[in-house]
N, C-alpha and C positions, 0 to 999 in steps of 0.2 A: 504493500500500500504506500509505503514511504517512497519507494522508487517510482511508482506511478505519479505521485504528487510532484516529485522532482522533475520528471519528464514533462508533465503537464505545465508546470510553472515555466520551464524552459521554452516550451511551445508558445506560451503567451508572451513571455518577456523578450524572446528573441524575434518577435514580430512575425512569426510564421502564420499565426492565426489571422492577423490583419491582412497579410499578403493573400491568403485564401479569399478574404472578403473582396479585395480588389480584383483578383482573378475571376471570382464569381460574377462581378459586375461586367467584366470584359466578355465573359461567355454569354451573359444575358444579352448584350448588344449583338453578338453573333447570331443568337437564336432569333431575336426580333427581326433581323434584316437578312437572314439566311446568308450571312457572311461565312466564308470558309473557316474551319477551325485552324487558325494559324498558330501552330504550337511554338514556333520560333518567337513570335511576338508575345504570345501568352507567357512563356517562360522568361522572356526579357522583362516584362512588366512585373511578374511574380518576384523574381530575384532583385529587381530594381526597388520594389516596395520594401523588401527586407533590408536592403542596403540603406535606403533613404531613411526609413523609420529608425533603424538602429543608430544611424549617424545623428539624427535629430535628438533621440532620447539619451544617448550615452556619450556623445562627443565632449560635452562640457564636463561630465563626470570624469571621464578618462583623463582629460587635460589637468584637472585639479588633483586627481588621486592616482596618477599613473603608476606610482611606486608602491601603492598599497591597495591595488584593486582586489576586490573579493574574488574568490574562485569562480563564482557564478558569472561575474562580469567578464572575467578573463575568457571563460568558455564562450560567452556570447560574442566577444571580440573576435575570437578565432573563427567561430561560425560565420560571423559577418564578413570576414576576409574571404572565406570560401564562397559565400553568396555573391560577393563583389566579383570574384573570378568567374563565377557562372554567368553573372550579368555581362561581363566583358565578352565571354565566349558567345553568348546569344546576340549581343549588340553587334558583333562582327558580321553576323549573318542577316541582320535587319537592313532593309534598303536604306541608302543614304538619305533620301528625301524624308523618310520617317524619322530617322535619327535627328536630322536638323530640326524637325518640328518639336522633338522632345526637349531641345536645349533650353528654351525659356522656362519650361515647367521644372526641369531639373535645377535650373538656377534659382527659381523661387524656393525650391526645397532647401537648397544650401543657405540662402539668405534667411530662411525661416529659423535656422539654428545658429548661424554665424552673426555675431554683433557687427553692424556696420553703420549704425545711426547714433546720433548724439555722442560723438566722440568715441565711437566703437564700443559703446556700452549697451546698445539696444539692438535686438534683431526684430524681424517682422513678428515674431512670436509675442513680443512685449507690447505691440501696438493694439490698442483697444479694437475689438471686433475683427481685426484683420486676420487673426489666427484662423478663425473658422472659415473665412472667405478663401484664404490661400489653400487650405487643405481640401475644401470642396472643389475649388477650381482645378487643382492638380488631379484629383481623383476623376472628375468629369472628363478632363482632357484625355487622360490615359485610357479611360474605359469607353469613351464614345468617339471623340474626335480622331484620335490616333489610329484606331483600327480601321476607320473609314478611309483615311488617307493612305494607309498601308495597303488596303484592298483596291486602291485606285478608283473609289466610288465618288460620285458627285455629292458635295455637301449641299443639301437642299433644306427647305423650311422644316420638313419632318425631322431631320437630323438635329437641327438647331433646337427644336422643341424637346427632343430627347436629351440633348446636352443640358438644357435648362432644368428639365426634370431630374436628371442625375445629380446636378449641382444641389438642388433643393433637398433631395433625399439624403445626400451626404451631410448637409447642414443639419437635418433632422436627427440623423444618427449620432452626430457629435454632441447634441444637446444633453443627453444623459451623462456624458463624460463631464461636460461643463458644470452640470448640476452637482455631480459628485465632487468636483474639484473646488467648489465654492469655499469650503472650509480650509483648503490648502493653498489656493492661489494668493499671491501677494495683493495688497490693497491697490497697488498701481495697475494691476492687470484687470482691466474692466471687461470681463466676459459678459455675455448676454444675461445669465442668471444673476450675476453680481450687480448689474445695472438696473434690471427691471424686476428682479425677483423670480423665484422658482415657479410660482403659479402662472405668472404672465409668460414665462419662458415656455411652459407647457402649452399654453393657449396659442402662442406664436408657432410652435411646432405643429400643432393641429391645423392651423390655417395653412401652413406651408404644405402639409400632407394633402389637404383638400385641393390645393392648387396642383400638386403633383398628380392627384387623381383625375382632375379635369384635363390636364395635359395628356394623360394616358388615352383618353378618348379621341384625341387628335392624332396621336402617334400611331395607334393601331386599332383596327376594328375586328380583329380575330379573337374569338372567345378563348382559344387555347393560350393566349397571352394575357387576356383581360382577367380571367378567373384567378390565375396565380398571383397577379398583381393585387387583386382585391383581398386575397388571403394575406399577402404581405402587408397590405395597407392596414388591416385590422390588427394584425400581430404587432406591427410597429406602433400603432396607437397605444396598445396595451403596455408595451415596454416604456414608451414615453411617459404615459400617465403615472406609471408606478415608480418612476425614477425619483430618488431621494438624495439628499446631501449625504446621508449615512446609508450606504448600500453594502450589500455583500461583496466580497472581494472580486468575484467574477461576473457581477451583474452586467457591467458595461464592457469590461475587457474581454469577456467571452460571449455572453448571451446576446448583447446588442450587436457586437461585431459578427455574430453568426447569422444575422438576419439576411444579408446579401446572399450567403450560401444557401439559406433556406429558400429564398426566392428563386434562385437558379435551379435547385433540386425540384421545386414545384413546377417550374417551366419544363424541365426535362420530363417529368412525369406526365404532364398534360400533352406535351409534344409527342410522346410515344403512345398515348392513350388511343 
């Protein structure tokens, strides 16, 4: 049991779980528009997510405590190195045009963690409300825009609507994390729950979910994708409304981040029905 807990904590802390969430969003886009299952791009995004998230989460910690890193953090660093090497391997096989498109979003990820503002003391992460916008924008770009460019498909109004919907959904999925972190975030970090309160944050999330639902009816008229989305919609509402500042350890970091995977599995089930 202890070994299982260690492996599970590593799975969460090493950003493997969040990478599966991004991967699931990418596969959802492929299913919606019958794009080919591009394994090279999918693995590129998967390992890029692990590399990017671990850089954001642990770069500052490693810099401050590089001589006294805990065993767990050292293992995550080694794992992140192998993930980066895998990223490079798949990046070499991704078309040049696609790679060029990823550059601004990769740069946003770096600037999210590296201080470059106010005398090199602030990163994008410390700017009020920008944190949630940057994360949602990067996720939406990598899971909607980039696969279409890679497949050499035309970016039309329908795709723009899905890009907007994906952005809103990621914002909604971040809200339970921000609600949890209210008690930990610095006073200067004005997240949405700290600014407007937990109750209003949940109301905002519900409004955004309803907008995402309305967009769904413009994006597709197929019942095999609408029904899974409706199930995802109601499950997401449940998790959003039950989010608290004091949550169980894995409420947001596992269950909320599992929702994109659940949506993808529902889509697969209805697609094969």
